[in-house]
GUBAGU-680920 format. One record per residue (C-alpha): z, y, x. Coordinates in pm, whole numbers, padded with zeros to 5 digits, always signed. Layout:
% GUBAGU-680920
ZYX ...
***
This chain:
% GUBAGU-680920
+05264+03501+00723 +05326+03296+01034 +05106+03416+01321 +04904+03170+01528 +04707+03247+01843 +04437+03008+01961 +04327+03066+02322 +03973+02933+02360 +03670+02972+02136 +03487+02647+02199 +03446+02369+01946 +03816+02272+01968 +03932+02627+01912 +03707+02685+01613 +03786+02347+01456 +04159+02412+01501 +04118+02750+01330 +03912+02586+01056 +04185+02341+00958 +04465+02593+00993 +04294+02845+00763 +04275+02575+00497 +04654+02598+00465 +04626+02958+00334 +04952+03050+00504 +04863+03159+00858 +04748+03477+01028 +04509+03334+01290 +04363+03502+01598 +04118+03334+01839 +04115+03480+02191 +03822+03397+02419 +03711+03514+02763 +03347+03526+02642 +03173+03616+02318 +03132+03261+02177 +02757+03244+02224 +02710+03024+02532 +03013+02815+02622 +03005+02439+02683 +03002+02376+02309 +02653+02529+02279 +02422+02362+02530 +02529+01999+02492 +02332+01723+02322 +02504+01759+01985 +02596+01394+01950 +02858+01268+01703 +02927+00938+01873 +03163+00671+01738 +02963+00449+01976 +03130+00614+02278 +03458+00423+02254 +03456+00342+02628 +03639+00625+02815 +03458+00797+03101 +03714+00652+03345 +03584+00295+03333 +03503+00006+03570 +03214+00083+03804 +03223+00462+03763 +03370+00521+04111 +03127+00288+04289 +02844+00457+04102 +02965+00797+04218 +02984+00678+04580 +02634+00532+04554 +02489+00864+04436 +02703+01094+04650 +02434+01180+04906 +02155+01234+04653 +02086+01593+04545 +01920+01473+04224 +02183+01215+04132 +02321+01193+03775 +02683+01153+03891 +02837+01346+04178 +03187+01414+04309 +03208+01682+04579 +03494+01602+04819 +03721+01899+04875 +04070+01975+05004 +04232+02082+04680 +04564+01921+04588 +04505+01935+04212 +04160+01782+04252 +04288+01511+04487 +04565+01415+04245 +04316+01409+03957 +04073+01198+04162 +04344+00945+04254 +04452+00908+03890 +04089+00886+03777 +04040+00604+04028 +04353+00424+03905 +04242+00459+03541 +03893+00319+03604 +03977-00045+03540 +03922-00294+03261 +04290-00318+03162 +04325+00059+03109 +03996+00079+02921 +04099-00208+02694 +04424-00025+02617 +04263+00316+02557 +03943+00223+02374 +04109+00159+02032 +04272+00506+02036 +03943+00670+02134 +03755+00478+01865 +03998+00589+01593 +03966+00951+01703 +03585+00937+01707 +03564+00770+01368 +03803+01022+01212 +03600+01310+01351 +03276+01154+01233 +03406+01141+00875 +03543+01495+00891 +03210+01635+01011 +03050+01528+00685 +03316+01721+00495 +03262+02030+00713 +02888+02012+00646 +02952+01985+00273 +03167+02300+00282 +02959+02513+00519 +02624+02392+00390 +02339+02216+00569 +02304+02492+00828 +02348+02306+01158 +02080+02036+01120 +02309+01735+01089 +02104+01414+01098 +02263+01075+01035 +01989+00843+01161 +02203+00710+01450 +02154+00721+01825 +01939+00495+02044 +02071+00351+02369 +01735+00321+02547 +01695+00086+02845 +01398+00102+03080 +01482-00222+03262 +01568-00567+03137 +01887-00564+03347 +02013-00244+03182 +01926-00384+02840 +02119-00706+02903 +02420-00504+03019 +02401-00282+02711 +02394-00588+02485 +02750-00661+02602 +02863-00367+02388 +02767-00552+02071 +03091-00749+02039 +03337-00461+02097 +03122-00240+01874 +03160-00490+01590 +03534-00504+01661 +03545-00129+01597 +03345-00171+01273 +03023-00014+01406 +02679-00111+01282 +02429-00186+01559 +02061-00287+01552 +01863-00426+01847 +01497-00341+01915 +01241-00471+02162 +00961-00261+02316 +00713-00313+02031 +00968-00239+01760 +01074+00078+01941 +00720+00203+01965 +00691+00172+01587 +01008+00381+01555 +00852+00648+01779 +00485+00651+01667 +00404+00999+01803 +00502+00945+02169 +00412+00666+02412 +00722+00484+02540 +00796+00281+02852 +01120+00114+02746 +01227-00252+02761 +01460-00238+02463 +01732-00044+02285 +02042-00060+02070 +02060+00170+01769 +02416+00274+01685 +02370+00357+01318 +02708+00523+01265 +02623+00797+01514 +02473+01128+01411 +02365+01450+01577 +02382+01821+01502 +02250+02141+01655 +02569+02246+01840 +02470+02612+01878 +02403+02646+01506 +02727+02462+01430 +02929+02703+01644 +02762+03008+01491 +02815+02875+01138 +03182+02799+01206 +03246+03144+01349 +03078+03314+01049 +03276+03101+00806 +03608+03168+00982 +03548+03544+00989 +03479+03534+00615 +03810+03351+00569 +04000+03622+00758 +04033+03461+01102 +04033+03735+01370 +03842+03710+01698 +03955+03886+02015 +03654+03832+02241 +03562+03916+02602 +03932+03903+02675 +04092+03747+02984 +04436+03590+02952 +04656+03701+03243 +04982+03534+03144 +05206+03381+02879 +05542+03551+02828 +05819+03298+02755 +06171+03329+02619 +06372+03014+02688 +06165+02724+02551 +05921+02933+02347 +05618+03148+02417 +05639+03493+02263 +05334+03682+02389 +04989+03635+02540 +04926+03897+02809 +04557+03992+02841 +04337+04258+02998 +04295+04404+02646 +04663+04425+02560 +04943+04190+02455 +04935+03963+02150 +05245+03808+01995 +05265+03510+01760 +05487+03233+01628 +05273+02938+01743 +05022+02909+02028 +04733+02667+02076 +04548+02632+02407 +04189+02509+02375 +04042+02651+02695 +03797+02377+02793 +03760+02329+03169 +03997+02623+03226 +04270+02453+03022 +04469+02356+03331 +04477+02722+03443 +04599+02832+03101 +04860+02557+03082 +04987+02651+03428 +05070+02998+03294 +05314+02822+03061 +05456+02610+03341 +05271+02292+03242 +05080+02089+03500 +04772+01966+03313 +04516+01770+03516 +04157+01858+03427 +03837+01886+03627 +03518+02047+03502 +03223+01806+03498 +02906+02011+03515 +02616+01916+03291 +02263+02056+03269 +02025+02092+02977 +01702+02260+02875 +01568+02313+02523 +01197+02312+02444 +01140+02540+02146 +00827+02363+02028 +00699+02013+02104 +00394+01933+01896 +00432+01554+01913 +00806+01504+01935 +01037+01203+01937 +01222+01114+01616 +01548+00960+01745 +01816+01109+01967 +01873+00879+02260 +02078+00811+02566 +01853+00686+02845 +02096+00431+02984 +01947+00356+03326 +01800+00707+03340 +02151+00856+03310 +02050+01136+03075 +01988+01207+02706 +01737+01358+02464 +01795+01522+02126 +01523+01627+01879 +01560+01884+01602 +01227+01874+01420 +00988+02026+01678 +01266+02132+01916 +01373+01901+02198 +01672+01918+02433 +01694+01713+02751 +02020+01699+02942 +02268+01509+03151 +02452+01472+03484 +02823+01475+03559 +02889+01690+03863 +03245+01747+03985 +03205+02039+04225 +03462+02287+04096 +03445+02534+03810 +03117+02711+03877 +02782+02752+03703 +02560+02722+04008 +02231+02553+03915 +02109+02280+04149 +01744+02244+04051 +01726+01893+04198 +01966+01772+03930 +01741+01910+03658 +01449+01740+03830 +01637+01410+03804 +01681+01459+03429 +01318+01563+03373 +01179+01274+03578 +01393+01021+03390 +01276+01155+03054 +00911+01135+03162 +00969+00780+03292 +01101+00664+02954 +00858+00876+02748 +00534+00904+02950 +00355+01031+02639 +00592+01325+02590 +00405+01646+02667 +00668+01868+02829 +00660+02081+03144 +00936+02113+03401 +01183+02383+03290 +01182+02725+03458 +01486+02751+03686 +01624+03067+03524 +01627+02899+03181 +01824+02588+03280 +02160+02576+03100 +02481+02451+03260 +02820+02383+03109 +03150+02241+03229 +03297+01948+03035 +03676+01921+03073 +03764+01574+03205 +04114+01426+03218 +04206+01153+03470 +04176+00874+03211 +03886+01015+03011 +04102+01072+02702 +04169+01417+02553 +04499+01602+02549 +04600+01653+02186 +04957+01737+02092 +05254+01964+02136 +05450+02029+02452 +05788+01866+02504 +05885+02159+02727 +05775+02448+02507 +05858+02423+02139 +05573+02636+01997 +05289+02534+02232 +05007+02298+02132 +04713+02181+02341 +04373+02049+02232 +04120+01972+02503 +04003+01753+02788 +03736+01577+02581 +03492+01514+02869 +03145+01463+02714 +03283+01414+02363 +03387+01765+02259 +03148+01785+01965 +03226+01424+01874 +03603+01478+01871 +03638+01845+01778 +03696+01808+01404 +03960+01537+01447 +04145+01734+01713 +04147+02042+01492 +04295+01857+01197 +04557+01685+01413 +04679+02012+01564 +04694+02166+01216 +04906+01873+01095 +05139+01900+01396 +05195+02272+01342 +05283+02194+00982 +05514+01914+01105 +05315+01660+00906 +05225+01306+01006 +04886+01275+01176 +04603+01066+01027 +04585+00844+01338 +04815+00738+01621 +04788+01006+01892 +05035+00860+02142 +04756+00796+02396 +04665+01166+02395 +05010+01304+02493 +04966+01618+02698 +05240+01532+02949 +05138+01170+03010 +05070+01223+03382 +05397+01285+03561 
***
């Protein structure tokens, strides 16, 4: 059997393994630096979001970052630093944050999100209803009239991308959330969206893959990639060397470091997010929501509730800045004054690093320089939303099959 090594055990790595094992012709090993219990794929909001067809690099994002730069509780922060890779990424991010680029990239992103959304239903049907998938949609909640009027501008492009959207005023919203007092001007409900419990999804995928014969080499650091001409032959790790026929890199915010070991310059910066999960909320909200002018999000799973947000570019670290969690908590209480939750204890606040490319689009494809190397990552805040589609696409590429959608916008060597 042809051997395949996947480096990275986040949602992209597991989804890639999932679709490859369906071929019944590969010997698959997943290598991860951790134990697949707490990476960025675990503590996120669990959204499956066809509604997020606007890339992160978009008009206004830079001015917003400059506006918040001096605030310790701000939802968006870029820490200036003298690092050539970061400076090049920042310049390209700036150049990509314009209406023309967004208009060009949005259709590709929409197709990827819609493909993944459909595939997630199939994964649930195969694995069983074990990760609390709920298809009631996602609310875009607006506290102010100004934010609401801005959000309404998404209606036309959403219809262009075949999305179903409903609009609610304050009174209608309160009827949708009868158990918690709201202070919200209005909202858009994107009905095609769904949400899952990402931690339960990851655990279920890992169990399923192990049952199917996929091997996991965990708590293992990759030190190098041994090449022979235009092919990789071996992954060098602190636990020994591993050889294979094909290699897939899915290393999240460390993807650029992994790619560099193969001689590929991949621009990615880790965008730190924070979250906290309340295990039991007696009177909980019913709908997952993005609090648009609060710059954060909330996700309910029955009596559980997760609050989260921020995008902090300060390097690859997991340092917790409590002020940022305060910003999230205060925004949630502003939108939901009737929600009975206490401020999270500092030692229980979760952080994760979302891998962000300069244009906000993922890297999905095979290298032009190295014949047997494939990359799947750089999904920013949409890893759960795009994971299934990326996994199927990589599987198709390894099999030299046509892909279900046009992936030309996701080329891994698009930044020269």
